[in-house]
C-alpha positions, 0 to 999 in steps of 0.5 A: 527471547521467544519463551514465556512471550505472551499469546498476545504478543504474536498475534498483535505482531502477526497482524501488524506484519499483515498491515505494513505489508498491505502498507509497503505493497501500496507504496512500493507502486504508487508513484508509479502508478499515479505518474502513469496513470494520470501522466503527472510529473515526478516534481507533481507525483513527489509532493502528492507523495509527500503530503501523503506521508506528512497524513501517515505522520500526523494522523497518530495524533488523531488515533490517540485521541480517539483511543482515549476515547473508545479504547485501543482495540476499537480504535485498532479495528477501525483503523483497519476498516478504514486503510481497506476502504482507501486500497479498495479505492486504490484497486478499482480501475477508473478513467485517468479523469476527474473522478480517477484523481478524486477517488485516488485523493480519497483513498489516501485520505483513508489511508492516511487516517487508518494508519493513524488510528492503527499504528499508535494504538496497536503499539500501546497495546503490546507495551500494555501486555507486559504490564503484568509484573510476571511479563515486565522482564521481557518487555524489550525483547517483545518490541524486538520481535515486534519490529522484527515482525513489521521489517519482514512485512516491509521487506517482502512487500516491493517484491510482491508488487513487481511480480504483480505488475509483471505477471499482468503485463505478460499476460497482456503480451508486454513488459516493463519498461520505465521510459514507456509511461512518459513517452506513451503520454507524450504521444497520446497528447501529441507532444512527443518529438521524433526522437522519442517517437522513435525510441518509443517504436523500438520498445514497443517492438519487442513485445507481442501484446503490440503487434499490429498497432500505430504508437497511438493505440499502442500508448494508450493500450499499454498505460491501460493495461499498466495501470491495471496492473497496478490496481492488483497491486493494490488488491493484493493490500486488501488481502493482506488486510483483510488477513490482519483483521482475522488475526485480530478478531481470532486472538481478541481474547488474548489482547483482551486485558491490553486493550486500556 
């Protein structure tokens, strides 16, 4: 399977591994991020998430149209740059206000467009590597390797997102509990019931970072620290894209003949 493959395949596969790792790292924490930071309900969060995924699904059409004009390689490079800006917007700590929401929705638009420019055109370049008769018999094996690389990036991304979140929460004397964000927002909005207040108090009592805090202070502190931890998770996606870009540029010559 590996023998006799063109060098360009490994460059494109590794670049895609980095991009997919960043994408699925972001995807693993995005719903949790918007619910924790902005206090969105599960229904609203799911709607935002679904619209974003629809954008990611349809944007390769735009990428294909643009590739016909400027070439596949330029679209891939442009896609990496646009996605990087999107992840960077998510990685920037902001308040849970209108500015933060605008930046978040802008980031989703950039990531959707960038993915559309990158994803489909990179796969076309892989196919173009095998237009040469001496490689044509290895096309099927090449795509198996290529999708294996995608799955490797996707497989480790959720674990990385979880590890980064837990690491920064631990530094603040906190631990992650899926029940706390909703309870904290109820406390901050003064809509929490006595039963939920008791539950929040019990959860907070086990954390060293909550020592000496009343529940209103703890709620604000927890949401701020959790949101910042997610920001660091999005920063991991930025780093992953930088690595993808470096791999692409370093091996540009090996993929030159695949750039239509």
